LUMLOMI-182971 format. One record per residue (C-alpha): residue number from 1; residue in three letters; y, z, x. Coordinates in Angstrom, 1 decimal, always signed. Each point is the difference from the previous one (the first is absolute). Layout:
N
- k/r/py/pz/px
- NUM/Ala/Y/Z/X .
...
This chain:
276
- k/r/py/pz/px
- 1/Met/+2.5/+22.3/+16.1 .
- 2/Ile/+1.1/-2.8/-2.4 .
- 3/Arg/+1.8/-2.8/+1.9 .
- 4/Glu/+3.7/-0.3/-0.6 .
- 5/Leu/+0.8/-3.0/-2.2 .
- 6/Tyr/+1.8/-3.1/+1.3 .
- 7/Gly/+3.5/-0.6/-1.3 .
- 8/Trp/-1.2/-2.9/-2.2 .
- 9/Gln/-2.6/+2.3/-1.7 .
- 10/Glu/+2.6/+2.6/-0.8 .
- 11/Glu/+2.4/-2.6/-1.4 .
- 12/Cys/-2.9/-1.6/-2.0 .
- 13/Leu/-1.0/+3.4/-1.5 .
- 14/Thr/+3.7/+0.6/-1.0 .
- 15/Arg/+0.0/-3.3/-1.9 .
- 16/Trp/-3.4/+0.7/-1.6 .
- 17/Phe/+1.1/+3.3/-1.4 .
- 18/Ala/+3.3/-1.5/-1.1 .
- 19/Asn/-2.1/-2.5/-1.9 .
- 20/Ser/-1.8/+2.7/-1.9 .
- 21/Gly/-3.0/+0.0/+2.3 .
- 22/Lys/-0.9/-3.7/-0.6 .
- 23/Gly/+0.2/-3.1/+2.1 .
- 24/Met/-1.6/-2.3/+2.5 .
- 25/Val/+0.5/+0.1/+3.8 .
- 26/Gln/-0.5/-3.0/+2.2 .
- 27/Ala/-0.5/+1.2/+3.6 .
- 28/Thr/-1.7/-1.7/+3.0 .
- 29/Thr/-3.5/+1.0/+0.9 .
- 30/Gly/-0.2/+3.1/+2.3 .
- 31/Ser/+3.5/+1.3/-0.9 .
- 32/Gly/-1.2/+3.1/-1.9 .
- 33/Lys/-0.5/-0.9/-3.7 .
- 34/Thr/-2.9/+2.6/-0.4 .
- 35/Leu/+2.1/+2.8/+1.4 .
- 36/Leu/+2.9/-1.0/-2.2 .
- 37/Ala/-2.3/+0.2/-3.1 .
- 38/Leu/-1.5/+3.3/+0.9 .
- 39/Thr/+3.4/+1.5/+0.7 .
- 40/Ala/+1.1/-1.3/-3.4 .
- 41/Val/-2.9/+1.9/-1.5 .
- 42/Gln/+0.9/+3.2/+1.8 .
- 43/Arg/+3.7/-0.2/-0.9 .
- 44/Leu/-0.6/-1.1/-3.6 .
- 45/Glu/-2.3/+2.9/-0.7 .
- 46/Lys/+2.7/+2.5/+1.3 .
- 47/Arg/+2.5/-1.5/-2.4 .
- 48/Leu/-2.3/+0.1/-3.0 .
- 49/Ser/-1.2/+3.6/+0.6 .
- 50/Gln/-3.3/-1.0/-1.5 .
- 51/Asn/-3.3/-1.5/+1.2 .
- 52/Leu/+0.1/-3.7/+0.7 .
- 53/His/-3.0/-2.4/-0.4 .
- 54/Val/+0.1/-2.7/+2.6 .
- 55/Lys/-1.8/-3.4/-0.7 .
- 56/Ile/-0.2/-2.3/+3.0 .
- 57/Val/-1.3/-3.5/-0.5 .
- 58/Val/-1.1/-2.1/+3.0 .
- 59/Pro/-1.6/-3.5/+0.2 .
- 60/Thr/-3.0/+0.8/+2.3 .
- 61/Ser/-2.4/+2.7/+0.9 .
- 62/Ala/+1.3/+0.0/+3.6 .
- 63/Leu/+3.5/+0.9/-1.3 .
- 64/Met/-1.5/+2.6/-2.2 .
- 65/Arg/-1.6/+1.8/+3.0 .
- 66/Gln/+3.3/-0.4/+2.0 .
- 67/Trp/+2.0/+1.6/-2.8 .
- 68/His/-2.6/+2.8/-0.3 .
- 69/Arg/+0.4/+0.8/+3.7 .
- 70/Asp/+3.8/-0.1/-0.2 .
- 71/Val/+0.2/+2.2/-3.1 .
- 72/Lys/-2.4/+2.5/+1.5 .
- 73/Glu/+2.0/+0.1/+3.2 .
- 74/Phe/+3.3/+0.3/-1.9 .
- 75/Leu/-1.2/+2.9/-2.1 .
- 76/Ser/-1.6/+1.8/+3.0 .
- 77/Asn/+3.3/-0.2/+1.9 .
- 78/Ser/+2.3/+0.9/-2.9 .
- 79/Pro/+1.2/+3.6/+0.5 .
- 80/Lys/+0.8/+0.3/-3.7 .
- 81/Glu/-3.4/-1.1/-1.3 .
- 82/Asn/-2.3/+0.5/+2.9 .
- 83/Pro/-3.3/+0.4/-2.0 .
- 84/Pro/-3.1/+1.0/+1.9 .
- 85/Val/-1.9/-3.0/+1.4 .
- 86/Ser/-3.0/+1.1/-2.0 .
- 87/Thr/+1.8/-0.5/-3.3 .
- 88/Leu/+1.7/-3.4/+0.8 .
- 89/His/-2.9/-1.9/-1.5 .
- 90/Lys/+0.9/+1.6/-3.4 .
- 91/Glu/+3.6/-1.3/+0.4 .
- 92/Ile/-0.8/-3.6/+0.9 .
- 93/Gly/-2.3/-2.2/-2.2 .
- 94/Leu/-1.2/-3.5/+0.7 .
- 95/Arg/-1.0/-2.7/-2.5 .
- 96/Gly/-1.6/-3.2/+1.3 .
- 97/Gly/-2.1/-1.0/+2.9 .
- 98/Gly/-2.8/+2.1/-1.3 .
- 99/Phe/+2.1/+3.1/-0.6 .
- 100/Lys/+0.4/+1.4/-3.5 .
- 101/Ala/+2.0/+3.2/+0.3 .
- 102/Ser/+1.2/+1.8/-3.1 .
- 103/Pro/+3.4/-1.2/-1.1 .
- 104/Asp/+1.2/+3.6/-0.2 .
- 105/Cys/+0.8/+0.0/+3.8 .
- 106/Lys/+3.7/+0.4/+0.8 .
- 107/Tyr/-0.1/-3.1/+2.2 .
- 108/Met/-2.1/-2.9/-1.4 .
- 109/Ile/-0.4/-3.0/+2.2 .
- 110/Tyr/-1.4/-3.1/-1.8 .
- 111/Val/-1.2/-3.4/+1.2 .
- 112/Ile/+1.6/-2.5/-2.4 .
- 113/Asn/-3.4/-1.1/-1.3 .
- 114/Ser/-0.7/+3.5/-1.2 .
- 115/Ala/+3.5/+0.6/-1.3 .
- 116/Arg/+0.1/-2.9/-2.4 .
- 117/Tyr/-1.9/+1.5/-2.8 .
- 118/Glu/+0.8/+3.7/+0.3 .
- 119/Leu/+3.3/+0.7/+1.7 .
- 120/Ala/+2.3/-0.8/-2.9 .
- 121/Arg/-2.0/+2.3/-2.3 .
- 122/Gln/+0.0/+2.8/+2.4 .
- 123/Ile/+3.7/-0.2/+0.6 .
- 124/Leu/+0.8/+0.1/-3.7 .
- 125/Thr/-2.5/+2.9/-0.6 .
- 126/Glu/+1.8/+2.1/+2.7 .
- 127/Leu/+3.5/-0.9/-1.3 .
- 128/Lys/-1.0/+1.0/-3.5 .
- 129/Arg/-1.2/+3.4/+1.3 .
- 130/Gly/+3.5/+0.6/+1.3 .
- 131/Glu/-0.8/-0.7/+3.6 .
- 132/Ala/+2.0/-2.0/+2.5 .
- 133/Val/-1.4/-3.1/+1.6 .
- 134/Leu/+1.0/-2.1/+3.0 .
- 135/Leu/-1.6/-3.5/+0.4 .
- 136/Ile/+0.1/-1.3/+3.6 .
- 137/Ala/-1.0/-3.7/+0.0 .
- 138/Asp/-0.7/-1.0/+3.6 .
- 139/Glu/+0.1/-3.7/+0.8 .
- 140/Cys/+1.5/-0.3/-3.5 .
- 141/His/+0.5/-3.8/+0.3 .
- 142/Arg/-3.7/-0.3/-0.7 .
- 143/Tyr/+0.2/+1.5/-3.4 .
- 144/Ala/+2.3/-2.5/-1.8 .
- 145/Ser/-2.6/-2.4/-1.4 .
- 146/Gly/-3.4/-0.3/-1.5 .
- 147/Gln/-2.3/+3.0/-0.7 .
- 148/Asn/+2.0/+2.2/+2.4 .
- 149/Gln/+2.8/+0.3/-2.6 .
- 150/Leu/-2.4/+2.1/-2.0 .
- 151/Ile/+1.0/+3.1/+2.1 .
- 152/Phe/+3.4/-0.2/-1.7 .
- 153/Glu/-1.2/+0.0/-3.6 .
- 154/Phe/+1.5/+3.4/-0.5 .
- 155/Ser/+3.5/-1.5/+0.4 .
- 156/Pro/+0.9/-0.7/-3.6 .
- 157/Tyr/-0.9/+3.6/-1.0 .
- 158/Val/+1.7/+1.9/+2.8 .
- 159/Glu/+3.6/+0.2/-1.5 .
- 160/Pro/-0.5/+3.4/-1.7 .
- 161/Tyr/-1.1/+1.5/+3.3 .
- 162/Lys/+2.4/-1.9/+2.3 .
- 163/Asp/+1.5/+3.3/+1.4 .
- 164/Arg/-3.5/+0.9/+1.3 .
- 165/Phe/-1.2/-3.5/+1.2 .
- 166/Phe/+1.0/-1.3/+3.4 .
- 167/Ser/-1.0/-3.1/+2.0 .
- 168/Leu/+0.3/-1.3/+3.5 .
- 169/Gly/-1.0/-3.5/+1.0 .
- 170/Leu/-0.7/-0.7/+3.7 .
- 171/Ser/-0.3/-3.4/+1.7 .
- 172/Ala/+1.0/-1.9/+3.1 .
- 173/Thr/+0.3/-3.2/-2.1 .
- 174/Leu/+1.2/+0.4/-3.5 .
- 175/Pro/-0.4/-3.1/-2.1 .
- 176/Ser/+2.8/-1.9/-1.7 .
- 177/Gly/+0.5/-1.7/-3.3 .
- 178/Ala/-2.1/+1.1/-3.0 .
- 179/Ser/-2.3/+2.3/+2.1 .
- 180/Arg/+3.0/+1.9/+1.3 .
- 181/Arg/+1.4/+0.4/-3.5 .
- 182/Tyr/-3.3/+1.2/-1.4 .
- 183/Leu/-0.4/+2.6/+2.8 .
- 184/Ala/+3.6/+1.2/-0.5 .
- 185/Ser/-0.7/+0.5/-3.7 .
- 186/Val/-2.9/+2.4/+0.7 .
- 187/Leu/+0.9/+1.6/+3.4 .
- 188/Gly/+3.8/-0.3/+0.0 .
- 189/Gln/+2.3/-2.3/+1.9 .
- 190/Lys/+0.0/-0.6/+3.7 .
- 191/Ile/+2.0/+2.8/+1.5 .
- 192/Tyr/-0.3/-0.6/+3.7 .
- 193/Asn/-0.8/-2.7/+2.6 .
- 194/Tyr/-0.9/+0.8/+3.6 .
- 195/Gly/-0.9/-3.1/+2.0 .
- 196/Ile/-1.8/-0.4/+3.3 .
- 197/Thr/+3.2/-1.0/+1.9 .
- 198/Glu/+1.9/+3.2/-1.0 .
- 199/Ala/-3.1/+2.1/+0.7 .
- 200/Ala/-0.4/-1.5/+3.5 .
- 201/Lys/+3.7/+0.6/+0.8 .
- 202/Gln/-0.3/+3.6/-1.0 .
- 203/His/-3.3/+0.4/+1.9 .
- 204/Asn/-1.8/+1.2/-3.1 .
- 205/Ile/-3.0/-2.3/+0.5 .
- 206/Cys/-2.2/-0.7/+3.0 .
- 207/Pro/+1.4/-2.6/+2.4 .
- 208/Tyr/-1.4/-3.5/-0.5 .
- 209/Asp/+0.0/-3.5/+1.5 .
- 210/Ile/-0.4/-3.3/-1.8 .
- 211/Tyr/-1.9/-2.8/+1.6 .
- 212/His/-0.4/-3.5/-1.4 .
- 213/Val/-3.3/-1.5/+1.1 .
- 214/Ser/-0.7/-3.6/-0.8 .
- 215/Leu/-3.5/-1.5/-0.1 .
- 216/Ser/-1.2/-3.6/-0.1 .
- 217/Phe/-2.5/-1.4/-2.5 .
- 218/Gln/-3.1/-1.7/+1.2 .
- 219/Ala/-0.5/-3.5/-1.5 .
- 220/Pro/-2.2/+1.1/-3.0 .
- 221/Glu/+2.3/+2.9/-0.7 .
- 222/Arg/+3.0/-2.3/+0.0 .
- 223/Glu/-1.7/-2.4/-2.4 .
- 224/Met/-0.9/+2.8/-2.4 .
- 225/Tyr/+3.5/+1.5/+0.2 .
- 226/Glu/+1.7/-3.3/-0.8 .
- 227/Glu/-2.5/-0.6/-2.9 .
- 228/Leu/+0.7/+3.4/-1.5 .
- 229/Ser/+3.7/-0.4/+0.5 .
- 230/Glu/+0.0/-3.3/-1.9 .
- 231/Arg/-2.0/+1.6/-2.9 .
- 232/Met/+2.4/+3.0/-0.1 .
- 233/Ile/+3.0/-2.3/-0.1 .
- 234/Ser/-1.6/-2.1/-2.8 .
- 235/Leu/-0.8/+3.2/-2.0 .
- 236/Tyr/+3.4/+1.4/+0.4 .
- 237/Arg/+1.6/-3.2/-1.3 .
- 238/Lys/-2.2/+0.2/-3.1 .
- 239/Leu/+1.0/+3.7/-0.3 .
- 240/Leu/+3.7/-0.9/+0.2 .
- 241/Cys/-0.5/-2.6/-2.7 .
- 242/Thr/-1.6/+2.6/-2.3 .
- 243/Tyr/+2.4/+2.8/+0.9 .
- 244/Pro/+3.3/-1.6/+1.1 .
- 245/Ala/+1.7/+3.4/+0.1 .
- 246/Leu/-1.7/+0.6/+3.3 .
- 247/Ser/+2.2/-2.4/+1.9 .
- 248/Ala/+3.2/+2.0/-0.9 .
- 249/Leu/-1.4/+3.4/+1.2 .
- 250/Gly/+0.4/+1.7/+3.3 .
- 251/Gln/-3.1/+0.6/+2.2 .
- 252/Lys/-0.7/+3.5/-1.3 .
- 253/Glu/+0.6/-0.9/-3.7 .
- 254/Arg/-2.2/-3.1/+0.5 .
- 255/Tyr/-2.9/+2.1/+1.3 .
- 256/Glu/+0.4/+2.5/-2.8 .
- 257/Leu/-0.2/-2.8/-2.6 .
- 258/Leu/-3.0/-1.6/+1.8 .
- 259/Arg/-1.7/+3.4/+0.0 .
- 260/Ser/+0.6/+0.3/-3.8 .
- 261/Ile/-1.3/-3.6/-0.5 .
- 262/Ala/-3.2/+0.9/+1.9 .
- 263/Gly/-0.7/+3.4/-1.5 .
- 264/Glu/+1.7/+0.5/-3.4 .
- 265/Lys/-0.9/-1.2/-3.5 .
- 266/Thr/+1.4/-3.4/-0.9 .
- 267/Glu/+2.1/+1.3/-2.9 .
- 268/Lys/+2.1/+2.1/+2.5 .
- 269/Leu/+0.9/-3.0/+2.1 .
- 270/Pro/+3.0/-2.4/-0.2 .
- 271/Lys/-0.8/-2.9/-2.4 .
- 272/Pro/-1.5/-2.8/+2.1 .
- 273/His/+1.7/-3.4/+0.2 .
- 274/Leu/-2.2/-3.0/-0.2 .
- 275/Cys/+0.8/-2.9/+2.4 .
- 276/Ile/-0.3/-3.5/-1.2 .
């Protein structure tokens, strides 16, 4: 039987449906984000009274295989669907890590590298055919910059089909600043936060202990550490001289800007300030 949902999952689904089936969820690792997403699929399809195409994007092949196992188990244990095990491979398709299933499968699980250049086109094709699509972006904080943004190229064209397009972003660590705003523009705003402290109090994650273990450097390691530290301090001072806005930002916002400086095109960055 399908496991009964935790209270936070039920509340989160209520908010997601109230937000037209769009939004991002920040929930600590191990608290049940996958079950939340698959239950959203099941309930959304009942409300729509039509077939739903589910696109799941993950950052690694290992997560693709994990999602495949979870979807297969969910469908096998669902009394409403309960397809024969022999036909489950036709329901679930994998793209990436050496797999190249037909995109016609109901559940398509993509590794991000494979999704970049085909997912947006497939979503728009299905929407134009009158079908409903749910995009589940797992570890969505990884898709806010660089080439990974290509999976959202459908976004400017989805307005005519907004009643049939749904999205759910999942992450234990949603970004802040510009990255958060970008993800919100394509997946929907953050609708729920479920932290590790709350999950532990409610016994919804495995018990854990935290230990701080300190280690001492050997003499050559200490010398190398101090040399690298001095170089980093010097480089950071030069960076602050070029981008003084960094000094006014909080830690998360500072790291977001540093990531942009390291990976984005120059014309998208704040105008540098030259030190004299």
